[in-house]
Backbone as CSV, one residue per row, in Angstrom:
resi,resn,N_x,N_y,N_z,CA_x,CA_y,CA_z,C_x,C_y,C_z
1,UNK,0.846,-1.177,0.000,0.000,0.000,0.000,0.896,1.248,0.000
2,UNK,0.570,2.180,-0.871,1.389,3.385,-0.953,1.150,4.289,0.252
3,UNK,2.122,5.122,0.546,2.003,6.076,1.650,0.860,7.057,1.380
4,UNK,0.684,7.461,0.134,-0.382,8.382,-0.247,-1.756,7.775,0.061
5,UNK,-1.960,6.512,-0.320,-3.224,5.833,-0.058,-3.459,5.694,1.441
6,UNK,-2.441,5.327,2.178,-2.543,5.186,3.621,-2.951,6.505,4.279
7,UNK,-2.320,7.594,3.891,-2.653,8.901,4.462,-4.082,9.318,4.127
8,UNK,-4.518,9.054,2.894,-5.889,9.379,2.504,-6.893,8.597,3.364
9,UNK,-6.639,7.311,3.543,-7.550,6.461,4.314,-7.557,6.825,5.799
10,UNK,-6.411,7.182,6.323,-6.334,7.536,7.743,-7.094,8.816,8.058
11,UNK,-7.270,9.682,7.084,-7.959,10.963,7.292,-9.479,10.850,7.240
12,UNK,-10.007,9.716,6.800,-11.449,9.580,6.562,-12.251,9.598,7.866
13,UNK,-13.224,10.488,7.914,-14.171,10.585,9.033,-15.601,10.347,8.569
14,UNK,-15.785,10.298,7.221,-17.097,10.074,6.622,-16.931,9.216,5.375
15,UNK,-17.648,8.100,5.323,-17.722,7.258,4.128,-19.088,7.477,3.503
16,UNK,-19.084,7.937,2.255,-20.335,8.132,1.518,-20.436,7.036,0.470
17,UNK,-21.637,6.476,0.353,-21.859,5.374,-0.576,-22.961,5.687,-1.577
18,UNK,-22.735,5.289,-2.809,-23.804,5.187,-3.785,-24.598,3.938,-3.401
19,UNK,-25.788,3.779,-3.940,-26.593,2.606,-3.594,-26.555,1.563,-4.708
20,UNK,-27.188,1.872,-5.851,-27.294,0.882,-6.924,-25.922,0.603,-7.527
21,UNK,-25.480,-0.645,-7.407,-24.177,-1.049,-7.905,-23.092,-1.037,-6.849
22,UNK,-23.396,-0.481,-5.671,-22.434,-0.452,-4.565,-23.011,-1.219,-3.375
23,UNK,-24.082,-0.697,-2.791,-24.772,-1.431,-1.721,-25.632,-2.567,-2.269
24,UNK,-25.963,-2.493,-3.554,-26.675,-3.579,-4.233,-25.835,-4.008,-5.426
25,UNK,-26.254,-5.070,-6.092,-25.503,-5.511,-7.277,-25.880,-4.724,-8.525
26,UNK,-26.747,-3.743,-8.371,-27.145,-2.911,-9.487,-28.418,-3.350,-10.164
27,UNK,-28.922,-4.524,-9.804,-30.187,-4.987,-10.374,-31.328,-4.147,-9.830
28,UNK,-32.283,-3.840,-10.692,-33.474,-3.104,-10.270,-34.681,-4.014,-10.467
29,UNK,-35.332,-4.358,-9.370,-36.528,-5.175,-9.427,-37.721,-4.250,-9.247
30,UNK,-38.597,-4.215,-10.240,-39.759,-3.337,-10.181,-40.991,-4.184,-10.452
31,UNK,-41.923,-4.192,-9.477,-43.145,-4.963,-9.602,-44.137,-4.299,-10.540
32,UNK,-45.199,-5.035,-10.888,-46.241,-4.498,-11.759,-46.866,-3.229,-11.192
33,UNK,-46.841,-3.096,-9.878,-47.421,-1.916,-9.231,-46.436,-0.750,-9.155
34,UNK,-45.236,-0.924,-9.710,-44.231,0.124,-9.690,-43.341,0.102,-8.460
35,UNK,-43.633,-0.782,-7.516,-42.840,-0.899,-6.293,-41.436,-1.397,-6.622
36,UNK,-40.420,-0.735,-6.040,-39.034,-1.144,-6.246,-38.595,-2.115,-5.154
37,UNK,-37.767,-3.055,-5.547,-37.181,-3.997,-4.610,-35.674,-4.030,-4.845
38,UNK,-34.918,-4.090,-3.778,-33.467,-4.152,-3.867,-32.966,-5.203,-2.894
39,UNK,-31.897,-5.860,-3.261,-31.270,-6.842,-2.380,-29.987,-6.247,-1.814
40,UNK,-29.874,-6.239,-0.495,-28.698,-5.726,0.195,-27.948,-6.888,0.831
41,UNK,-26.647,-6.740,0.961,-25.799,-7.775,1.532,-25.679,-7.556,3.045
42,UNK,-26.016,-8.561,3.831,-25.974,-8.415,5.289,-24.545,-8.224,5.810
43,UNK,-23.559,-8.793,5.126,-22.166,-8.592,5.556,-21.743,-7.142,5.350
44,UNK,-22.183,-6.533,4.256,-21.933,-5.099,4.055,-22.541,-4.310,5.203
45,UNK,-23.765,-4.670,5.572,-24.444,-3.974,6.666,-23.684,-4.078,7.970
46,UNK,-23.152,-5.247,8.274,-22.391,-5.405,9.517,-21.096,-4.589,9.463
47,UNK,-20.463,-4.543,8.305,-19.273,-3.715,8.151,-19.572,-2.251,8.416
48,UNK,-20.707,-1.775,7.936,-21.105,-0.381,8.179,-21.360,-0.126,9.657
49,UNK,-21.957,-1.087,10.335,-22.170,-0.932,11.781,-20.840,-0.880,12.531
50,UNK,-19.891,-1.727,12.143,-18.572,-1.692,12.786,-17.906,-0.342,12.544
51,UNK,-18.036,0.170,11.342,-17.430,1.457,11.002,-18.043,2.571,11.846
52,UNK,-19.366,2.594,11.943,-20.040,3.626,12.737,-19.727,3.479,14.220
53,UNK,-19.649,2.241,14.701,-19.291,2.013,16.108,-17.886,2.521,16.410
54,UNK,-17.025,2.547,15.393,-15.651,3.037,15.565,-15.573,4.561,15.423
55,UNK,-16.707,5.201,15.170,-16.728,6.655,15.117,-16.637,7.272,13.733
56,UNK,-16.679,6.458,12.703,-16.659,6.978,11.333,-18.106,7.066,10.844
57,UNK,-18.505,8.251,10.410,-19.867,8.482,9.930,-20.062,7.825,8.563
58,UNK,-21.324,7.502,8.256,-21.685,6.925,6.970,-22.811,7.755,6.369
59,UNK,-22.702,8.021,5.087,-23.738,8.746,4.363,-24.090,8.037,3.074
60,UNK,-25.281,8.320,2.584,-25.775,7.763,1.327,-26.001,8.918,0.368
61,UNK,-25.539,8.756,-0.876,-25.732,9.759,-1.904,-26.065,9.019,-3.197
62,UNK,-27.342,9.063,-3.570,-27.804,8.273,-4.707,-28.698,9.092,-5.632
63,UNK,-28.637,8.766,-6.893,-29.436,9.460,-7.885,-30.887,9.032,-7.909
64,UNK,-31.184,7.873,-7.397,-32.566,7.364,-7.381,-33.232,7.680,-6.050
65,UNK,-34.545,7.685,-6.077,-35.362,7.877,-4.872,-36.056,6.556,-4.571
66,UNK,-35.925,6.053,-3.353,-36.510,4.762,-3.025,-36.793,4.654,-1.529
67,UNK,-38.012,4.247,-1.197,-38.347,3.986,0.205,-37.552,2.804,0.747
68,UNK,-37.187,1.868,-0.125,-36.408,0.704,0.288,-35.076,1.158,0.898
69,UNK,-34.464,2.161,0.298,-33.184,2.680,0.806,-33.392,3.295,2.184
70,UNK,-34.473,4.039,2.360,-34.758,4.628,3.675,-34.933,3.555,4.737
71,UNK,-35.628,2.481,4.396,-35.831,1.385,5.358,-34.496,0.735,5.723
72,UNK,-33.640,0.500,4.724,-32.343,-0.136,4.998,-31.464,0.778,5.847
73,UNK,-31.463,2.073,5.531,-30.658,3.023,6.303,-31.150,3.116,7.739
74,UNK,-32.442,3.131,7.926,-33.002,3.172,9.281,-32.576,1.925,10.055
75,UNK,-32.605,0.771,9.408,-32.209,-0.485,10.045,-30.738,-0.451,10.477
76,UNK,-29.900,0.192,9.667,-28.467,0.244,9.961,-28.077,1.417,10.846
77,UNK,-28.969,2.374,11.026,-28.645,3.554,11.823,-27.942,4.648,11.033
78,UNK,-28.037,4.606,9.716,-27.444,5.640,8.863,-28.397,6.830,8.841
79,UNK,-27.897,7.979,9.235,-28.740,9.170,9.346,-28.583,10.141,8.195
80,UNK,-27.480,10.091,7.494,-27.182,11.063,6.445,-27.529,10.456,5.084
81,UNK,-28.695,10.827,4.550,-29.213,10.207,3.336,-29.657,11.290,2.356
82,UNK,-29.075,11.262,1.178,-29.507,12.148,0.104,-29.877,11.265,-1.077
83,UNK,-31.129,11.346,-1.494,-31.633,10.551,-2.613,-32.172,11.464,-3.710
84,UNK,-32.274,10.899,-4.899,-32.888,11.599,-6.014,-32.064,12.747,-6.563
85,UNK,-30.750,12.679,-6.416,-29.876,13.772,-6.871,-28.884,13.236,-7.899
86,UNK,-29.157,13.490,-9.157,-28.220,13.057,-10.207,-26.954,13.889,-10.189
87,UNK,-27.051,15.162,-9.773,-25.857,15.997,-9.642,-25.290,15.766,-8.236
88,UNK,-24.519,14.722,-8.118,-24.018,14.316,-6.809,-22.982,15.278,-6.253
89,UNK,-22.239,15.935,-7.125,-21.226,16.877,-6.657,-21.886,18.051,-5.946
90,UNK,-22.978,18.546,-6.490,-23.724,19.626,-5.849,-24.269,19.173,-4.493
91,UNK,-24.771,17.958,-4.424,-25.324,17.416,-3.176,-24.240,17.167,-2.129
92,UNK,-23.019,16.924,-2.559,-21.914,16.637,-1.635,-21.698,17.771,-0.643
93,UNK,-21.781,18.993,-1.101,-21.526,20.149,-0.231,-22.461,20.150,0.969
94,UNK,-23.741,19.941,0.731,-24.706,19.910,1.832,-24.463,18.762,2.784
95,UNK,-24.072,17.624,2.257,-23.804,16.465,3.102,-22.583,16.703,3.985
96,UNK,-21.540,17.269,3.413,-20.342,17.570,4.207,-20.660,18.566,5.316
97,UNK,-21.455,19.579,5.005,-21.847,20.567,6.022,-22.677,19.923,7.124
98,UNK,-23.597,19.041,6.743,-24.459,18.383,7.734,-23.646,17.535,8.711
99,UNK,-22.615,16.885,8.219,-21.794,16.017,9.061,-20.703,16.816,9.777
100,UNK,-20.290,17.931,9.187,-19.246,18.747,9.792,-17.849,18.284,9.472
101,UNK,-17.653,17.793,8.248,-16.336,17.369,7.800,-16.023,18.045,6.475
102,UNK,-14.751,18.019,6.100,-14.331,18.566,4.813,-14.218,17.424,3.803
103,UNK,-14.100,17.784,2.542,-13.915,16.780,1.489,-12.620,15.995,1.713
104,UNK,-11.646,16.620,2.371,-10.373,15.958,2.653,-10.494,14.909,3.757
105,UNK,-11.642,14.853,4.416,-11.897,13.855,5.462,-12.956,12.850,5.020
106,UNK,-13.153,12.772,3.720,-14.263,12.000,3.189,-13.803,10.977,2.162
107,UNK,-14.460,9.811,2.175,-14.290,8.800,1.134,-15.643,8.619,0.452
108,UNK,-15.614,8.300,-0.812,-16.843,8.016,-1.557,-16.624,6.755,-2.363
109,UNK,-17.615,5.837,-2.329,-17.530,4.595,-3.088,-18.622,4.580,-4.137
110,UNK,-18.197,4.416,-5.393,-19.137,4.409,-6.497,-18.841,3.315,-7.490
111,UNK,-19.647,3.319,-8.565,-19.502,2.268,-9.571,-19.704,2.739,-11.001
112,UNK,-20.247,3.954,-11.203,-20.572,4.361,-12.567,-20.184,5.823,-12.800
113,UNK,-20.286,6.250,-14.033,-19.808,7.562,-14.451,-20.380,8.710,-13.627
114,UNK,-21.642,8.637,-13.241,-22.264,9.702,-12.454,-21.573,9.897,-11.107
115,UNK,-20.814,8.912,-10.663,-20.102,8.980,-9.384,-18.732,9.656,-9.487
116,UNK,-18.203,9.783,-10.690,-16.844,10.305,-10.860,-16.618,11.710,-10.297
117,UNK,-17.513,12.668,-10.509,-17.232,14.000,-9.957,-17.016,13.993,-8.444
118,UNK,-17.810,13.215,-7.706,-17.641,13.145,-6.255,-16.377,12.374,-5.916
119,UNK,-16.133,11.270,-6.590,-14.919,10.486,-6.324,-13.665,11.327,-6.507
120,UNK,-13.690,12.209,-7.503,-12.516,13.032,-7.796,-12.394,14.223,-6.851
121,UNK,-13.457,14.556,-6.127,-13.449,15.705,-5.222,-13.016,15.340,-3.804
122,UNK,-13.341,14.135,-3.351,-13.044,13.745,-1.973,-11.611,13.222,-1.851
123,UNK,-11.179,13.032,-0.618,-9.812,12.570,-0.369,-9.578,11.154,-0.877
124,UNK,-10.578,10.290,-0.726,-10.397,8.876,-1.063,-11.546,8.403,-1.944
125,UNK,-11.259,8.270,-3.236,-12.233,7.722,-4.174,-12.105,6.217,-4.196
126,UNK,-13.230,5.535,-3.954,-13.235,4.077,-3.891,-14.207,3.536,-4.937
127,UNK,-13.888,2.378,-5.483,-14.743,1.755,-6.493,-14.933,0.282,-6.175
128,UNK,-16.087,-0.236,-6.579,-16.334,-1.671,-6.463,-15.621,-2.377,-7.616
129,UNK,-15.358,-3.660,-7.469,-14.596,-4.412,-8.464,-15.249,-4.399,-9.835
130,UNK,-16.579,-4.364,-9.883,-17.271,-4.396,-11.163,-17.733,-3.010,-11.618
131,UNK,-17.090,-1.972,-11.106,-17.368,-0.611,-11.570,-16.946,-0.481,-13.031
132,UNK,-17.426,0.559,-13.689,-17.002,0.801,-15.064,-15.498,1.056,-15.091
133,UNK,-14.912,0.826,-16.242,-13.464,0.982,-16.398,-13.012,2.381,-15.995
134,UNK,-13.750,3.403,-16.421,-13.359,4.775,-16.118,-13.372,5.045,-14.617
135,UNK,-14.328,4.495,-13.921,-14.412,4.680,-12.468,-13.245,3.979,-11.786
136,UNK,-12.957,2.752,-12.191,-11.817,2.035,-11.598,-10.514,2.771,-11.865
137,UNK,-10.360,3.349,-13.048,-9.129,4.071,-13.380,-8.928,5.322,-12.530
138,UNK,-10.012,5.947,-12.084,-9.908,7.168,-11.286,-9.956,6.916,-9.778
139,UNK,-10.199,5.695,-9.379,-10.294,5.367,-7.960,-8.906,5.263,-7.332
140,UNK,-8.816,5.676,-6.087,-7.586,5.474,-5.311,-7.501,4.032,-4.817
141,UNK,-8.678,3.421,-4.614,-8.753,2.062,-4.058,-9.917,1.335,-4.731
142,UNK,-9.700,0.083,-5.125,-10.732,-0.734,-5.763,-10.882,-2.024,-4.968
143,UNK,-12.115,-2.365,-4.641,-12.375,-3.590,-3.878,-12.092,-4.829,-4.727
144,UNK,-11.973,-5.949,-4.059,-11.852,-7.233,-4.740,-13.223,-7.805,-5.056
145,UNK,-14.245,-7.322,-4.360,-15.598,-7.848,-4.489,-16.481,-6.895,-5.284
146,UNK,-17.473,-7.439,-5.994,-18.398,-6.582,-6.739,-19.422,-5.918,-5.822
147,UNK,-20.103,-4.940,-6.377,-21.145,-4.242,-5.631,-22.238,-5.198,-5.174
148,UNK,-22.709,-4.989,-3.943,-23.762,-5.835,-3.391,-23.298,-7.215,-2.975
149,UNK,-22.012,-7.465,-3.077,-21.462,-8.796,-2.791,-20.242,-8.731,-1.878
150,UNK,-20.211,-7.744,-0.991,-19.121,-7.665,-0.025,-18.149,-6.525,-0.251
151,UNK,-18.336,-5.735,-1.304,-17.415,-4.626,-1.577,-17.431,-3.592,-0.458
152,UNK,-18.607,-3.291,0.069,-18.714,-2.294,1.134,-18.080,-2.815,2.412
153,UNK,-18.278,-4.071,2.727,-17.642,-4.667,3.907,-16.129,-4.569,3.794
154,UNK,-15.620,-4.897,2.609,-14.178,-4.823,2.382,-13.679,-3.385,2.571
155,UNK,-14.428,-2.413,2.075,-14.049,-1.006,2.230,-14.053,-0.597,3.696
156,UNK,-15.056,-1.030,4.437,-15.129,-0.716,5.867,-13.937,-1.295,6.614
157,UNK,-13.616,-2.539,6.348,-12.484,-3.168,7.021,-11.163,-2.520,6.605
158,UNK,-11.055,-2.096,5.353,-9.857,-1.385,4.892,-9.683,-0.084,5.682
159,UNK,-10.754,0.689,5.814,-10.668,1.945,6.567,-10.334,1.689,8.029
160,UNK,-10.988,0.704,8.635,-10.710,0.383,10.036,-9.267,-0.069,10.224
161,UNK,-8.772,-0.877,9.293,-7.398,-1.372,9.402,-6.395,-0.227,9.269
162,UNK,-6.580,0.642,8.288,-5.621,1.721,8.083,-5.628,2.717,9.238
163,UNK,-6.746,2.786,9.961,-6.841,3.697,11.098,-6.537,2.993,12.429
164,UNK,-6.094,1.746,12.356,-5.721,1.017,13.557,-6.904,0.632,14.437
165,UNK,-8.085,0.501,13.846,-9.298,0.211,14.622,-9.911,-1.157,14.328
166,UNK,-9.362,-1.886,13.387,-9.964,-3.158,12.994,-9.900,-4.189,14.115
167,UNK,-8.773,-4.292,14.757,-8.629,-5.290,15.835,-9.669,-5.073,16.927
168,UNK,-9.882,-3.822,17.321,-10.883,-3.519,18.353,-12.293,-3.819,17.854
169,UNK,-12.550,-3.575,16.559,-13.878,-3.857,16.001,-14.167,-5.350,15.948
170,UNK,-13.124,-6.159,15.764,-13.290,-7.608,15.690,-13.227,-8.298,17.040
171,UNK,-12.641,-7.634,18.032,-12.406,-8.248,19.352,-13.647,-8.874,19.983
172,UNK,-14.819,-8.228,19.962,-15.979,-8.854,20.603,-16.358,-10.216,20.009
173,UNK,-15.944,-10.472,18.771,-16.306,-11.713,18.098,-15.220,-12.778,18.219
174,UNK,-14.042,-12.365,18.641,-12.913,-13.283,18.700,-12.499,-13.654,20.109
175,UNK,-13.145,-13.056,21.112,-12.734,-13.359,22.474,-13.597,-14.426,23.099
């Protein structure tokens, strides 16, 4: 791991995530009644809880609007949620102000072109393994796992490890 990557990760106080393709595998299930359904990975959810328990805030920034996302965030205790904003860079400013951190203390994980402006603005741009080529090329860090299949968990553990907090986060399960 390069010193530059380590320093970027150590500075992170807020992890912002896209939803479709990051917290999910990108599939959109829409019923005849127009109701949306999404599948979330429980291991990703546990990683987010460990991250928040260690004092790192989590935010959601997604271009789609979905009650399913609100339900999942409520279940995980994620309070910072911005939905329905295709101009994610514009939305980033309000999210940073709400949390009280700078872009230099922020990581963003995305998977598609609409995520690039935010990834390029924050200290640590992260991508899922199955992100588009352009997103992977601009990311500081790329997961080994695809979106919705453990990429977020891997990112959480990476941040905890680089900040020296992973051992404490795992201790309750290993003692």
